[in-house]
N, C-alpha and C positions, 0 to 999 in steps of 0.2 A: 862456877866450877866450887869445889867443895870443900873445903878443910876433912876431917877424916869425922871429927862429932855433924857431920851432915850441915855445917851453916855457910852463909858464904865470906870469899874471902874480904877483907877492905876494899879493895881498888876492886872489885866488882857491888857491888852496895854502894862505892859514889859513881859507880858508869850509871847506874842503879841511882840512884839520884839523879843525875845532871841529865840524865834523859826523860824521867817524867818533867821535871821542868821546862823544859824546854817542848812538854809536849800539854802541858799547859798555858804556859803561852801559850803556842796554837791557837789550842781554843778558847782565850780569849780573842784573837786576830790577830797575833801581834808577828811578827817573823823572830825566831830568831840570828839571827844568820840575816841581817840583808844585806845588797848587794851596797850602799853607798852611806853613808851622811852627815850632813851636812853642819859644819862646827860652821861658829860663830869668830872665833880668836884664837891664834898660835901661844901655847905657851911661854914663850917667847917678848907675845905684843902684852897677855899680862903681867907678866912681870916684867915686863920700862912700862908700862901705865900705876899698876901699885904699887909702884918699889917703896915711894914711902910708906905706907903700911904697916901697922905692930903683923905679931901675928894674931888671928883669927879672929882681926878682926872684920863685921862686915858689913858692904856697900848697898845688895841690895838689888845687883845688878846679877842676869842670868846670862849663863856663855855655854857655852856647848864648844872641847875641846876633844881632839884624839888621841891618842898613840899606844904604846907595850912598855910593859917597863919590863928595862928587861936586868932587870937588880936590882935585889933586895936587900942593902950591909943592913944586919943584925944589934949592933954593934955598939951603938948612936953616937 
């Protein structure tokens, strides 16, 4: 859909950008919508394991976790 000036709406521009990124991943042989993801840890296990670390401490350990952001609270 175009506005009166003949330009794309913001929503359509975002959809087009996302489709371009999806197509770029596919051209690299990466499935943008994989059927499975092999996690190595849960967030609860990581919280327990690293409970004594100060914020922003690096351990050198690489882990894979999965989940969804259900809410973002912007009032710190």
